[in-house]
N, C-alpha and C positions, 0 to 999 in steps of 0.2 A: 406440458407434462412429459412429453417424450424427451425433452432436453435434459431431464433429470436422470436419465438412464446412463449406464456406464458407456464409455467410448465405443467398445466393440459392438454393443447393442445398437447404439445410435448409428454407427456405420452401416450395420445390416438394415436398420429401418430406413436409412437414407437410400440405400440401394433398392429397397422395395417401393420407394416413392413417398415415404412418410416425411413430413417436415419436422425437423428437430431443432430449429432455430428458436431459442427462447424469446428473444426480443420480438421477432415476427409473430410468435404465438401470443404474446402479451398485447401487441398492437391489434391483432385480430380480435382478441377477447374484449378489449376496450371498445373497438368499433361495434362489435355485436352488442355489448352492454348499452351503448349509447343509441344505436340505430336499429337494433334487432327487435323482433316482435316475439316470436315463440321461444327463442333461446336467450333473450336478454337477461332474464333472472338467473339462469344457470351461469351465464358469463360473469355476472356480478359476483355470484358466489365463488366461482373459480378464481376471480381476481382477488377476493378476500383471502382465500386459501393461499394463493401465491404470495400475497403481502405478508401474511403471518409466517409462512414457511421461510421467507427471506429475511425475517427478523424485523420487518416494518410493522410493528404491532399497532401503532396509532393509525396508519393508513388502512390496515385491515379492519380495525375497530370502526372506523368511519363508515366503511362499506356495510359492515354488519348492522350498525345502528340504523342506517338507511333502510336496509331490508327489514329490520325489526319494526320500524315505524310504518312501513308499507304493509307488513303482514303481522299485526300485533297478536293474532291468534296462534301464531307459530312460536312456541316457547323455545325451540331449539336455538334461535338467534339470541334470545335473551340469556339462555344458559351459557352459550359460548362467550358472549360479552362479559358475563359475570366471571368466567374463568380467566379472562384477560386482566382483571384488576389485580 
């Protein structure tokens, strides 16, 4: 998420020790989504947001459908999927 900031802000964040490499962030999110325990669901949701933000609607939708099937009582996933049609 930090990689989406403007260049001067990324520079300042980098000086403070924050990682602003988008590819590395996505790699770590995928690793957390696959192998994580407490943050796996959050990582999957963040991956879906990233896919949708980058214009990869189909990939984001696949992630949301998986979350929707895992948590059918959560209507937020179904509503977001419906907005993608």
